[in-house]
N, C-alpha and C positions, 0 to 999 in steps of 0.2 A: 544593451541596457547601460545607463550611466552609472558611475560609481555611487552617486547619491541614491539612485533607485535600488542598487544592490544592497546598500546599507539598510535602507528602510523597507525594502521589499514592497514598495508602493505600486500596486497595479490598479490604475484608476478604472472606474466602472463607466465605460463609454456606451454600453448597450442600453438603448431606450427600453426595449421590452423587459430586460432584467430589472431596471430601476422601477418601471411601472408595476411589475409583478410584486416587488418587495414593498413598495409604498402601499399597494392595495392590501397586502397581507397585514399591515400594521393597523388597519381599521382606525385611521386617525380621527380624533375628535377635536373640537374647537379649542378646548382648554388643556389639551395634553401638554405635558412637559416632556420634551423630546431631547435625546442625546445622540450625537454622532461622535464616537470615540477616536476616529482617525479621519479628519475632514477631507484630506486629499485635495482635489481640485473643486470640491463642493457640489458634486453632481446630485447627491441625495438632498442636500440643503436646498438647492435650486428647485428640485422637484416638489419638495414639501411646501416651499414658499409660493410656488405656482398655484398650489391648491388653497393655501391660506397665508396671505401676506403677513399676518400678525402672529404666525405660529411661534410658540415659545421654544427656541432651540438653543441648546448648549453644544458647542463644538470644541473638541480638543485636537490639536495638531502639533507634532513635535518638530517636523521639518521646517527650517527657516523659510525656504522658498515657498512651500505650500501655505504656510501660515500667512505670509505677505499677500499671496493671491486671495486667500479667504478674506482677509481684512479688506482688501480693495473691493471685493465683490459684495460683501454683506455688512459692512460697517454702518450703512445708512438704514439698516433694518433694526428698529429699536428693540425688538424682542429676540434678536439673534445675537448670541454672545460667543465670541471666538477667543479661546485661550491657547497660548503656546505652552503646552504641557504634555507630559508623558502619562497617558491613561493608566498604565500599569503601576506607576509610582506616585501618582498625584495624591497628595495628603487629604484633600477634600473628598475625593472619591473613596479613598480607603476608609475615611470616617463614615461616610454614608453607607458603605457596604456592611458595616457592623451594626447598622441601625435600621435595617429593613428596606433600604433603597429609597430613591426619590423620583425616579423617572417612570413615566407612563409608557413611553415607546423608545426603543433604541434600534438604530439601523446602521449597518456598516459593511464594508468590504475590508476586513482587517488585514494587516501585513502577515504574510506567510513566511515563516522560517527566517525572519530578519536576524542578522548577526547582532549579538549583544556583546559588548566588551565585558571583561571578567568582573569588573566592579559592579556593573549593573546586573550581571547574571547572579552574583552572590546576593544582591538585594532581592532579586526576583525569587530566588530559592527560599529566602526567609519569609517572603510574603505569600508565596504559593508552594509550600513544601511538598505537596503531593502531586502537583501538575508538572508534566514534562516541560522543562524550562527552555529547551532548544526549539520548541515550536510555538511561535508567538501567537498564532491564531487561536489556539486553545486557551492561552492566558487571557487574551482579550475577551473570549467568550465567557470564561469563568468570572472575570471581573464584572462584565456587563450584566450577567445574570444576578450577581450580588447587589447591583445598584438599581435593579428594577424593583418597582413596587409590587406587592402581591396583586396579581391580576394584570400586571404590565406585559406588553408584548415586545418581542425582539425578533428582528429578521437579519440574518448574516449570510454573506457569501463566504464559504470556506471550502477547502479541499475535502474530499470524501474520506480521507485517511482516518478521520476521527471515528468512523463507523466500526472499524475492525482492528486497527493496530493495537497490540498489547500495551504500548506506551501511553495510549489514551484511555485506558480503563477507568481512571478516576474521573475524567471529564464526562465520560458516558454515564457513570453512576450519578454524577451531579445533575446532569440533564434529566435523567429518568426519575429522580426522586425529588427534585426541586422545581421542575417545570412540567407543563403539559405541552407536548409537541403538537403543533397545529398541522404542519405539513413539512415534508422533506422532499425537495425536488432535486433530482440527480441528472447532471448533464455533462457533456465533454468540455474540457477547457478550450477546445477549438472554437467555441462560441465567442471567444475573445481573440479575433484574428490578429496576428503579429505580436502577440504577447506570450512569452514562454514562462509559464508559472512553475515548471518543474513538477507538475502534477498532471496526470492524464485526465482526471475527472474532478469536477467541482460539484458543490451542492449549495442549495439555499435552504437553510433551516429556519423555520418560523416557530417560535415557542412562546408560551405564556407562563409567567412566574406563578408558582403555586406553593404555598407554605404547608399544604396538607399532603403528606407523603402518600397516603392511601388514595387520595384523589388523583395524584400524579400517576401512580401505578395502574389505576383503573382506566386511565385515559386511552382512547383509541385515536390513532393518527394515520394519515395517508402518506404513502411513499409514491411519488410520481417519477417515472423514468421513461426511456424510449423516445426522447425528443430527437427529431431529425433536424430541427432548426430552432433558433432562439425565439422566433415569433410564436411558437406553440405555447410559450409560457403564459401568453395572454388568454389561452383557452385550454386549461388543464383537463377539460372534458373531451378533448379531441380524441376521436375514436381509435387512433393508432397508438396512443400513449398507453403505457403500462401503469395501472393504478392498483396498488396493494394496500391493505389495511392491517395494522398490527396493534395489539395492546402493549402498553409500555411494560406491563408486568411480564409479558412473554419475552421481551427483549432483556429485561432485568435478570431473568432466570438463565439466560444463555451464558456459556462460559465467558468470563471476563466482561459480561454485559454487552457482548458484541451484537451489532445490528446485522443479523443474518437475513439478507433480503433475497428471497427466493419465491418463485411462483408455486412451487410444489412444497406443500407443508411436510411431506414425507422426508424431504431433504433436511429440513430443520429438526424434525423429530429424530432422524438418524444421528445427526451431529450431537444433539443433546442427550440422547438415551443410550447410545452405543458406548458401553464402558471401555471396550478395548480400542486403543488408538494406535496409529502407525508407530508412534514413539515408544509404545510398550513392547513392540515385537521387533523393532529395528533401531539401529543407531543411525541418526541423520546428522551428517557433518559437512562442513564447508572444506574445500580442498586447498591446494597449494598455489602460491604465487611467487614467481622468481624475483620480483622487485624490479626487473627490467626485461620484459619479454622481448623487446626489440633486439636485445643482445643475446639472450639465451634460448629463445624459442625459434624454431625453423619449420618450414612448411614443405610438404611433398610436391605441391604444384602452385605456381603463382596465379593460376586461374581460379583458385578457391576464393570464396568471399573473404576479403581483407588480406588475401595471400600476398598481394603485391607489396604490402608493408613489411614483409619479413624475408629473410634470406632463404634460399632454396637449400634443403638438406641434402647432403651427400649420402646416397643410399648405402655406400660402403662403410659409412660411419654409424649406421643404425645397429644397435645391439639387439639381437633376437633371443639371447639366452639370459637376459637379466632376471627373469623370474626364478632362475635356479641359484641366484647369488644370495647367500644368507646375510651378507653385509650390504644389501642394496641401499639401505637408508644412509649409508656413508658414502655412496657414490661408486663409480666404476673406473678402474684403471684402464689405460690404453686408449687408442684412437676411436674404438667403437663404443662411444659413450652417449649417443643420442637414443632416447627411448620414447615410445609413443605416449601421448598424454591425451586424455579425454577432456574436450572442451565443450562449451555451450553450443547452441544450435539445435533447432527443432527437428531432430531425426529420431524416428521411433525404432525401438528394439535393438538396433546395432549400428554403430557409427563406423565408417571406414577409417583406417589409420591415416590421418592427414597431417597431424601436428606432432612435432618431436621436440623434446626438451633436452638441453645439455645437462647430462647427469654425471659429469666427470667429478672426481673427488674434490677438485679445486672449486668447481661450481657449487656443489652441495655444501661445502664448508661455508661459502659465501651466503647461500640461502639461509643457513642456520644462524648467521650473525648479522646480516644486513637488516637494518631497521625497516627498510621498505619491503623486504621479502616477508612471506607468510609461510613458514614451515609448520603449518598447523595440522593437527590430527594425523600425525605421521603413522600412527598405529594402524590406520586404515589404508595407507598407500599400498598399492600392489595386492589388494584383496579382491575377492570376487563379490561384486555387488551391482548396484544400479546407480546410474547418473541421471539426475533431473536438472535441466538448465535453470539457473537462478531467475532468468528472465525468459518468458515464453511469449508466443504469439497468442492467438485466441484460445488455444488448447494446451494443457500441460502435456509434455511428452517425456519419455524415459527410454534409456538405452543401457545396454550392459556395460559394466566396467569389468573387463576380463583380466583381473590381476594387473591392472595398469595404474599409472599415476593419473590423478584427476585434478583439475585446477579449480580456482575459487569461483569460476563462473558456473560451477556444478555443485549441487548438493548430492553428496554420496549417501546412498541408503544401503545399509548392510544388515540384512536380517539376522537376528540372533540364532535362528534356525535356518541354515543355508538351504534347506529343502523348500523354503518359501520364496526363494529368489525369483524363479521364473514366474511363479504365481503373482508376486508383487509387480514384476515387470509388465505382466498382462493388465493388472489392475490400474497401474499408473497411466497406461495408454488408453484407458477406456473412457467414454463419455461420462460414465457414472462417477468416476474419480474426478473428472474435470468439473462436474457440477458441484461436487463437495468442496473442492479447494477454492473454486470461484465464489462460493457462498461464504466460506471461512475467511477468504482474503480476495476481494474482487479485483485487486490490481493484477497486473501482468507479472508480478514478482512471486517467486516461490521460495521464500526463505526457509531454512531448516525448521525453525520453530513453528511454522504454519503447516508444513508437511507432517510434522509430528502429531498435529491435532486431527488429522484425517481419520474418520472412524474406520475400523477394520473388523470385518466379519470373518472369523476363522472358517475355512472350508472343511468339509468332511474329506476323508481319505480319497474317495472316488472322484470328487470334484477336483481336488488338488492334482491327482494323476492326469485327469483329462486336460486341464488347463496347461499343466507342465508339458504334456506331449504336444499340444498345439503350439506352444512357444518354441519348443525344440524344432518343430517343423519349420516355423517362420525363420528362426535363426539359421538353421541349416540351409534353407533356400537362399537367404540373403548372402551367406558366405559363398554360395556357388554362383548365383546369378545376379545378386544385388536387389532382387525383388522377392515377393512372397505371395502366396495365394490369398486373396482378400477374403475368400470364404472362411478361412480359419479365423481371421480377425472379426468377421461378422458374428461367428459362433461365440467367440470370447465376449464380445460386447453384449450379446443376448444373455449370456450366462450371468454377467454382473447386473444387468437390468432385472433379471428374475430374482437374484440374490438380495439386492438392495431395494428393489421396488421402484426404481427410476433409471 
């Protein structure tokens, strides 16, 4: 990506099916006043003019090069007006946003996460005090909703992170109470080959401005997903697509107005109605970072994934008695100062000891003072708990932290009642838990704040004992053979299905 593209985060829409889908959703009329807030290379403008050569289109573009391209392409169209301006700071648009809007239709692929200099960021924070200022696409969405006329329609390509992330709570509330969502299409960013958005999934949201809050909340809308190729956007009735319907009021009542998209209504009901959450019964914290793992972290075998990038640990320098050291948070004297550390990686129940951190007194002193290091949540280091990788594959996994150090690629979960540790270990490795966390946060990330939101149903004493015994069997077997009896895991899965209902 060029330096210019990085600055503006301009990813142009080269996909004909996506452009056609969005144009169709606008339901264009002959006398519509249309706005494109970030013209780019003009693909939307071209598509509109192909349908109506005399369409009344206003286009804003900040980038010098893109502005010149747009001028060359469209200056001979008398009803198409190109301005070099910043949509977020443009004084005319700010004026129109205060007086009910002026546009009938708006279409865009806005910049995602574009870097703002500090002067501009301060201006943006004053104009959009409640919107997350570091994510430009939500700022563009908010501004464009405000300059739509009542009844006007907008169609945007944006990352799907606005659906669930806590930082986007305000834009979700704005969408749900100021617009009627017409359709939400969810698809992988791989539909744009050769472009790295930094987001796994994208969406196209089409909505209609509505100044009646009750009408907005009573509105039903479709969520379409399950696309295997971009051409399916031209036929959203395709039999293999997943099409769900929701009332905006249902979404509005969710915690943080989050869009919980799930086939099973029982999942959403459980998230909304279960009072007890993981955060109520356990501490969920991020772990340690040395500031320079290449220097301080060593590996037991170079054959491990990424192992070749690190030095091989001398087994004679591994300290096996560190758990009995009352001053362990200050480091270890002597040559035996390497200790095991639990890292990421999707291994269930128990991870082998593969990674070792330099925990000498000199190294620990550096960890506590180096600005790059993260000596965070040390009160949970060397405690008995559970580690959940911050980034997972298709399913969340969890393994024991047996009084070891854990690094920042792990969310450490430490039950306030230690008797729940094995039970929670079983739960986090269950498909039931995976459905819950993927509804709460559909991305492959498992940050601590989202794990805290997972609903928790307290087991009775008998169930707790049964699950604990099953986990003890699995852990014991893994320590002896590296494997476990899958029948035990199946029984655990069936238990949580019966308990939660899915």
